[in-house]
NULOPA-229194 format. One record per residue (C-alpha): residue number from 1; y, x, z; residue in three letters. Coordinates in Angstrom, 2 decimals, always signed. Example, Ala and Ser with C-alpha at 12.3 -4.5 7.8 and 13.67 -1.06 7.14 Angstrom:
2
PT  seq       py       px       pz  type
PT    1    -4.50   +12.30    +7.80   ALA
PT    2    -1.06   +13.67    +7.14   SER
END
This chain:
319
PT  seq       py       px       pz  type
PT    1   -13.63   +10.81    -4.83   UNK
PT    2   -11.55   +12.47    -2.16   UNK
PT    3   -10.75   +16.14    -2.47   UNK
PT    4   -11.73   +18.47    +0.31   UNK
PT    5    -8.95   +20.16    +2.18   UNK
PT    6    -8.69   +23.92    +2.19   UNK
PT    7   -10.27   +25.15    +5.45   UNK
PT    8    -8.64   +28.58    +5.25   UNK
PT    9    -6.17   +29.55    +7.94   UNK
PT   10    -3.21   +31.85    +7.77   UNK
PT   11    -1.16   +33.02   +10.74   UNK
PT   12    -2.83   +30.44   +12.96   UNK
PT   13    -1.94   +27.55   +10.62   UNK
PT   14    -3.78   +25.95    +7.76   UNK
PT   15    -2.60   +27.32    +4.44   UNK
PT   16    -1.08   +24.72    +2.19   UNK
PT   17    -2.46   +24.70    -1.33   UNK
PT   18    -0.53   +23.12    -4.17   UNK
PT   19    -3.18   +20.43    -4.47   UNK
PT   20    -2.88   +19.49    -0.79   UNK
PT   21    +0.89   +19.53    -1.02   UNK
PT   22    +0.99   +17.21    -4.00   UNK
PT   23    -1.52   +14.95    -2.33   UNK
PT   24    +0.33   +14.71    +1.00   UNK
PT   25    +3.89   +15.29    -0.08   UNK
PT   26    +4.57   +14.16    -3.64   UNK
PT   27    +1.99   +11.40    -4.08   UNK
PT   28    +3.86    +8.30    -3.14   UNK
PT   29    +2.10    +5.16    -4.25   UNK
PT   30    +2.29    +3.27    -7.50   UNK
PT   31    +4.76    +4.36   -10.14   UNK
PT   32    +7.61    +2.27   -11.42   UNK
PT   33    +7.03    +3.17   -15.03   UNK
PT   34    +4.10    +2.54   -17.32   UNK
PT   35    +1.14    +4.86   -16.85   UNK
PT   36    -0.53    +6.12   -19.99   UNK
PT   37    -3.90    +4.56   -19.14   UNK
PT   38    -2.40    +1.11   -18.91   UNK
PT   39    -1.40    +0.88   -22.55   UNK
PT   40    -4.82    -0.13   -23.77   UNK
PT   41    -5.07    -3.00   -21.31   UNK
PT   42    -2.33    -5.07   -22.98   UNK
PT   43    -4.78    -6.62   -25.41   UNK
PT   44    -6.75    -8.12   -22.53   UNK
PT   45    -3.96   -10.61   -21.78   UNK
PT   46    -2.58   -13.46   -23.82   UNK
PT   47    +0.99   -12.76   -24.87   UNK
PT   48    +2.33   -16.26   -24.33   UNK
PT   49    +5.05   -15.85   -21.68   UNK
PT   50    +8.52   -14.31   -21.48   UNK
PT   51    +8.61   -11.00   -23.33   UNK
PT   52   +10.40    -7.99   -21.82   UNK
PT   53   +10.84    -4.37   -22.87   UNK
PT   54    +9.67    -1.58   -20.56   UNK
PT   55    +9.60    +2.21   -20.73   UNK
PT   56    +6.27    +4.00   -20.88   UNK
PT   57    +5.67    +7.27   -19.05   UNK
PT   58    +5.99    +8.98   -22.43   UNK
PT   59    +9.49    +7.54   -22.88   UNK
PT   60    +8.43    +5.01   -25.52   UNK
PT   61    +9.72    +1.44   -25.38   UNK
PT   62    +7.09    -1.30   -25.28   UNK
PT   63    +7.30    -5.09   -25.30   UNK
PT   64    +5.01    -6.80   -22.78   UNK
PT   65    +4.46   -10.23   -21.30   UNK
PT   66    +6.46   -10.47   -18.06   UNK
PT   67    +3.82   -12.68   -16.41   UNK
PT   68    +1.27    -9.87   -16.66   UNK
PT   69    +3.31    -7.07   -15.07   UNK
PT   70    +1.55    -7.19   -11.71   UNK
PT   71    -1.86    -7.41   -13.34   UNK
PT   72    -1.32    -4.18   -15.22   UNK
PT   73    +0.33    -2.39   -12.32   UNK
PT   74    +4.00    -2.64   -13.33   UNK
PT   75    +7.08    -3.84   -11.46   UNK
PT   76    +9.84    -6.16   -12.58   UNK
PT   77   +13.38    -4.85   -12.75   UNK
PT   78   +14.14    -6.60    -9.46   UNK
PT   79   +11.17    -4.93    -7.77   UNK
PT   80   +12.18    -1.54    -9.17   UNK
PT   81   +15.69    -2.04    -7.82   UNK
PT   82   +14.38    -2.73    -4.31   UNK
PT   83   +11.94    +0.21    -4.35   UNK
PT   84   +14.57    +2.48    -5.90   UNK
PT   85   +17.10    +1.75    -3.18   UNK
PT   86   +14.62    +2.17    -0.34   UNK
PT   87   +13.12    +5.45    -1.49   UNK
PT   88    +9.79    +6.91    -0.38   UNK
PT   89    +9.19    +6.50    +3.37   UNK
PT   90    +8.70    +9.60    +5.50   UNK
PT   91    +9.98   +12.06    +2.90   UNK
PT   92   +12.98   +14.39    +2.83   UNK
PT   93   +13.17   +15.95    -0.61   UNK
PT   94   +14.71   +19.41    -0.96   UNK
PT   95   +15.22   +21.96    -3.74   UNK
PT   96   +15.46   +25.74    -3.52   UNK
PT   97   +16.93   +27.71    -6.44   UNK
PT   98   +16.16   +31.44    -6.76   UNK
PT   99   +19.17   +32.98    -8.48   UNK
PT  100   +17.36   +36.29    -8.96   UNK
PT  101   +14.97   +34.65   -11.42   UNK
PT  102   +17.33   +32.67   -13.63   UNK
PT  103   +17.57   +34.01   -17.19   UNK
PT  104   +19.62   +31.11   -18.55   UNK
PT  105   +16.69   +29.76   -20.56   UNK
PT  106   +18.27   +26.30   -20.12   UNK
PT  107   +14.94   +24.54   -20.59   UNK
PT  108   +15.65   +22.75   -17.30   UNK
PT  109   +18.74   +21.26   -18.91   UNK
PT  110   +16.91   +20.25   -22.08   UNK
PT  111   +14.09   +18.56   -20.18   UNK
PT  112   +16.55   +16.62   -18.05   UNK
PT  113   +18.59   +15.55   -21.06   UNK
PT  114   +15.49   +14.29   -22.85   UNK
PT  115   +14.21   +12.34   -19.85   UNK
PT  116   +17.49   +10.58   -19.17   UNK
PT  117   +18.49   +10.01   -22.80   UNK
PT  118   +21.61   +12.18   -22.50   UNK
PT  119   +23.66   +13.44   -25.42   UNK
PT  120   +23.82   +17.22   -26.07   UNK
PT  121   +27.20   +17.50   -24.36   UNK
PT  122   +26.03   +15.63   -21.24   UNK
PT  123   +24.41   +17.44   -18.31   UNK
PT  124   +22.86   +16.30   -15.04   UNK
PT  125   +22.19   +19.95   -14.32   UNK
PT  126   +24.19   +22.84   -15.71   UNK
PT  127   +23.55   +26.59   -15.70   UNK
PT  128   +26.76   +28.45   -14.92   UNK
PT  129   +27.67   +32.10   -15.52   UNK
PT  130   +28.93   +33.45   -12.20   UNK
PT  131   +30.96   +36.66   -11.79   UNK
PT  132   +31.86   +38.12    -8.38   UNK
PT  133   +34.17   +40.67   -10.01   UNK
PT  134   +34.36   +44.43    -9.75   UNK
PT  135   +31.29   +46.41   -10.78   UNK
PT  136   +28.94   +43.64    -9.68   UNK
PT  137   +26.94   +42.24   -12.59   UNK
PT  138   +27.27   +38.51   -13.27   UNK
PT  139   +24.37   +36.13   -12.70   UNK
PT  140   +23.32   +32.61   -13.70   UNK
PT  141   +23.44   +29.66   -11.31   UNK
PT  142   +21.84   +26.26   -12.03   UNK
PT  143   +23.91   +23.50   -10.44   UNK
PT  144   +22.50   +19.99   -10.03   UNK
PT  145   +23.72   +17.25    -7.71   UNK
PT  146   +23.38   +18.60    -4.17   UNK
PT  147   +22.00   +15.32    -2.73   UNK
PT  148   +24.06   +15.76    +0.41   UNK
PT  149   +23.02   +14.37    +3.77   UNK
PT  150   +26.69   +13.53    +4.32   UNK
PT  151   +27.73   +12.58    +0.77   UNK
PT  152   +31.42   +11.84    +0.22   UNK
PT  153   +30.65   +10.03    -3.04   UNK
PT  154   +28.86    +7.12    -1.38   UNK
PT  155   +31.74    +6.52    +1.03   UNK
PT  156   +34.31    +5.82    -1.68   UNK
PT  157   +32.30    +3.53    -3.95   UNK
PT  158   +33.74    +0.01    -3.63   UNK
PT  159   +30.64    -1.79    -4.93   UNK
PT  160   +27.77    +0.19    -3.34   UNK
PT  161   +26.72    +1.48    -6.75   UNK
PT  162   +26.08    +5.00    -5.44   UNK
PT  163   +23.98    +5.21    -2.30   UNK
PT  164   +21.74    +7.49    -0.24   UNK
PT  165   +18.06    +6.61    +0.27   UNK
PT  166   +15.90    +7.21    +3.30   UNK
PT  167   +14.18   +10.14    +1.53   UNK
PT  168   +17.48   +11.97    +1.06   UNK
PT  169   +18.06   +11.25    -2.64   UNK
PT  170   +21.49   +10.01    -3.74   UNK
PT  171   +21.27    +7.60    -6.68   UNK
PT  172   +23.58    +5.54    -8.88   UNK
PT  173   +22.89    +1.92    -9.76   UNK
PT  174   +24.42    +1.35   -13.18   UNK
PT  175   +23.88    -2.37   -12.86   UNK
PT  176   +26.54    -2.27   -10.12   UNK
PT  177   +28.76    +0.58   -11.34   UNK
PT  178   +32.21    -0.61   -12.49   UNK
PT  179   +33.35    +2.76   -13.80   UNK
PT  180   +36.15    +3.33   -11.31   UNK
PT  181   +35.18    +7.04   -11.04   UNK
PT  182   +36.12    +7.28    -7.37   UNK
PT  183   +32.78    +9.04    -6.78   UNK
PT  184   +33.59   +11.66    -9.42   UNK
PT  185   +36.86   +12.43    -7.67   UNK
PT  186   +35.16   +12.59    -4.26   UNK
PT  187   +32.34   +14.97    -5.29   UNK
PT  188   +33.30   +18.58    -4.43   UNK
PT  189   +30.50   +19.94    -6.65   UNK
PT  190   +31.60   +18.33    -9.94   UNK
PT  191   +28.07   +17.01   -10.28   UNK
PT  192   +28.82   +13.68   -11.97   UNK
PT  193   +29.55   +12.67   -15.53   UNK
PT  194   +31.13    +9.57   -17.05   UNK
PT  195   +29.68    +7.74   -20.05   UNK
PT  196   +32.77    +7.44   -22.23   UNK
PT  197   +30.82    +6.22   -25.24   UNK
PT  198   +27.69    +4.30   -26.07   UNK
PT  199   +24.49    +6.04   -24.90   UNK
PT  200   +22.13    +7.96   -27.12   UNK
PT  201   +19.81    +5.70   -29.14   UNK
PT  202   +21.62    +2.55   -27.98   UNK
PT  203   +19.68    +0.29   -30.33   UNK
PT  204   +16.33    +1.66   -29.19   UNK
PT  205   +17.00    +0.73   -25.57   UNK
PT  206   +18.69    -2.61   -26.14   UNK
PT  207   +17.32    -5.19   -23.68   UNK
PT  208   +15.03    -2.61   -22.01   UNK
PT  209   +14.46    -3.30   -18.31   UNK
PT  210   +16.71    -0.98   -16.31   UNK
PT  211   +14.92    +1.66   -14.23   UNK
PT  212   +17.20    +2.70   -11.37   UNK
PT  213   +15.09    +5.79   -10.52   UNK
PT  214   +15.26    +7.06   -14.11   UNK
PT  215   +18.75    +5.70   -14.77   UNK
PT  216   +17.68    +4.54   -18.21   UNK
PT  217   +18.99    +2.89   -20.26   UNK
PT  218   +22.34    +4.59   -19.83   UNK
PT  219   +25.41    +2.35   -20.05   UNK
PT  220   +28.88    +2.91   -21.49   UNK
PT  221   +31.61    +2.92   -18.84   UNK
PT  222   +29.36    +4.02   -15.96   UNK
PT  223   +28.74    +7.20   -13.99   UNK
PT  224   +25.57    +9.29   -14.24   UNK
PT  225   +24.17   +12.34   -12.44   UNK
PT  226   +21.08   +14.27   -11.30   UNK
PT  227   +18.50   +12.01    -9.66   UNK
PT  228   +16.08   +14.65    -8.31   UNK
PT  229   +13.74   +12.99   -10.83   UNK
PT  230   +13.05   +10.10    -8.47   UNK
PT  231   +10.82    +8.45   -11.07   UNK
PT  232    +8.60   +11.55   -11.23   UNK
PT  233    +8.24   +11.65    -7.45   UNK
PT  234    +6.85    +8.10    -7.62   UNK
PT  235    +4.08    +9.46    -9.83   UNK
PT  236    +3.32   +12.47    -7.63   UNK
PT  237    +4.92   +14.94   -10.04   UNK
PT  238    +7.54   +17.66    -9.72   UNK
PT  239   +11.02   +17.01   -11.17   UNK
PT  240   +11.61   +17.50   -14.89   UNK
PT  241   +13.78   +20.59   -14.43   UNK
PT  242   +11.35   +22.21   -11.99   UNK
PT  243    +8.37   +21.75   -14.30   UNK
PT  244   +10.24   +22.89   -17.42   UNK
PT  245   +11.55   +26.22   -16.06   UNK
PT  246    +9.45   +29.14   -17.40   UNK
PT  247   +10.76   +31.73   -14.94   UNK
PT  248    +9.97   +30.32   -11.49   UNK
PT  249   +13.58   +29.58   -10.58   UNK
PT  250   +12.92   +26.27    -8.84   UNK
PT  251   +11.07   +25.33    -5.69   UNK
PT  252   +10.80   +21.65    -4.73   UNK
PT  253    +9.19   +19.74    -1.92   UNK
PT  254    +9.36   +17.80    +1.32   UNK
PT  255   +11.25   +19.27    +4.29   UNK
PT  256    +9.32   +16.99    +6.64   UNK
PT  257    +6.10   +18.61    +5.42   UNK
PT  258    +7.80   +22.04    +5.53   UNK
PT  259    +6.35   +22.79    +2.10   UNK
PT  260    +7.86   +23.51    -1.31   UNK
PT  261    +6.08   +24.22    -4.59   UNK
PT  262    +7.24   +26.53    -7.36   UNK
PT  263    +7.27   +24.80   -10.73   UNK
PT  264    +6.10   +27.89   -12.63   UNK
PT  265    +3.68   +29.75   -10.38   UNK
PT  266    +2.37   +26.52    -8.74   UNK
PT  267    +2.47   +28.40    -5.43   UNK
PT  268    +3.25   +26.37    -2.28   UNK
PT  269    +5.00   +28.04    +0.65   UNK
PT  270    +6.59   +26.96    +3.95   UNK
PT  271   +10.08   +25.67    +3.23   UNK
PT  272   +11.77   +27.03    +6.37   UNK
PT  273   +10.18   +30.46    +6.02   UNK
PT  274   +11.33   +30.71    +2.40   UNK
PT  275   +14.91   +30.04    +3.50   UNK
PT  276   +14.79   +32.42    +6.47   UNK
PT  277   +13.10   +35.34    +4.72   UNK
PT  278   +15.53   +35.23    +1.79   UNK
PT  279   +18.84   +34.50    +3.55   UNK
PT  280   +19.25   +31.17    +1.74   UNK
PT  281   +22.58   +29.41    +1.69   UNK
PT  282   +24.18   +26.15    +0.53   UNK
PT  283   +27.33   +25.60    -1.50   UNK
PT  284   +30.61   +24.93    +0.35   UNK
PT  285   +29.03   +24.50    +3.82   UNK
PT  286   +32.50   +24.32    +5.36   UNK
PT  287   +32.93   +20.83    +3.91   UNK
PT  288   +30.18   +19.40    +6.11   UNK
PT  289   +28.41   +17.67    +3.22   UNK
PT  290   +25.02   +19.16    +4.24   UNK
PT  291   +23.43   +19.69    +0.79   UNK
PT  292   +19.70   +19.34    +0.16   UNK
PT  293   +19.86   +22.10    -2.47   UNK
PT  294   +19.52   +25.68    -1.22   UNK
PT  295   +20.13   +28.96    -3.03   UNK
PT  296   +18.36   +32.30    -2.68   UNK
PT  297   +20.72   +35.25    -3.37   UNK
PT  298   +20.58   +37.02    -6.73   UNK
PT  299   +18.67   +40.04    -5.40   UNK
PT  300   +15.67   +41.78    -6.99   UNK
PT  301   +16.45   +40.23   -10.34   UNK
PT  302   +13.58   +39.82   -12.76   UNK
PT  303   +15.97   +40.10   -15.68   UNK
PT  304   +19.05   +42.28   -16.23   UNK
PT  305   +22.11   +40.22   -17.01   UNK
PT  306   +22.72   +40.33   -20.74   UNK
PT  307   +25.55   +38.85   -22.73   UNK
PT  308   +25.60   +39.03   -26.53   UNK
PT  309   +22.92   +41.67   -26.49   UNK
PT  310   +24.39   +44.01   -23.85   UNK
PT  311   +24.68   +43.89   -20.11   UNK
PT  312   +28.18   +43.42   -18.73   UNK
PT  313   +28.02   +46.77   -16.92   UNK
PT  314   +27.07   +48.54   -20.15   UNK
PT  315   +29.98   +46.88   -21.93   UNK
PT  316   +32.38   +47.95   -19.16   UNK
PT  317   +31.31   +51.59   -18.96   UNK
PT  318   +31.00   +52.11   -22.72   UNK
PT  319   +34.11   +50.33   -23.84   UNK
END
């Protein structure tokens, strides 16, 4: 049954509810990973063909009959590769990070690590402690891959392992990656990591079909980074980090729709207005990389900066 659109108007334009935004912006067709409701349908098919391992939406590994993938709504690894490289037509994904709301909870990091089977010392997104010096209090800054519109990393890869999709997301194909690390050297944001050792739970993911949009299973000797949770966007969901943050730090959405949704408050606002009203900026604009990640200045902080129980300003003036 189709949902009715919100008839309310605001400033001469229809207001965009979160439900409408997810329906028009994030919903993007069939997912590339196993939906929870599909699990029970395995028993309806004879398991007499080639067996393959696939990841469920809950992260569990399942063995299924390859000949039945289409019948139960799944894609082969080859089909996932094609869809993963093409991206979602008509979309331009963007992220806005409100520095005034970050309390260094680091749940965004934990959620990302869990989804991509990263070890504790590996990060696709990192929360940095920033200090402008003087009497200005420090602040926290989450830093994911910037998903540049003019990415230097894709230009130096000799095997087309890292590439930019039509929806703006920059991905890495670990089936192609040869571990040369040229992309790491080319990235001015230090947003990439190298898998020096075997991945977490190597045995668990042995022979699992590779999902390019989730970048799982990880592989030793390859490069990894933030994916803007491309697999979640296929399912009409917000990225892992955006959904996990308890403090409303992250906004995510489609620039073509001019709408971004806050992962905590579930509020949807015009993307361009959010940037304009809050004097948003990007990192290192002078390089011409044109990032898709925007930052709102650390004004009107919800939380005082605290370090080991005291704010930095208190430590300075009482030392």
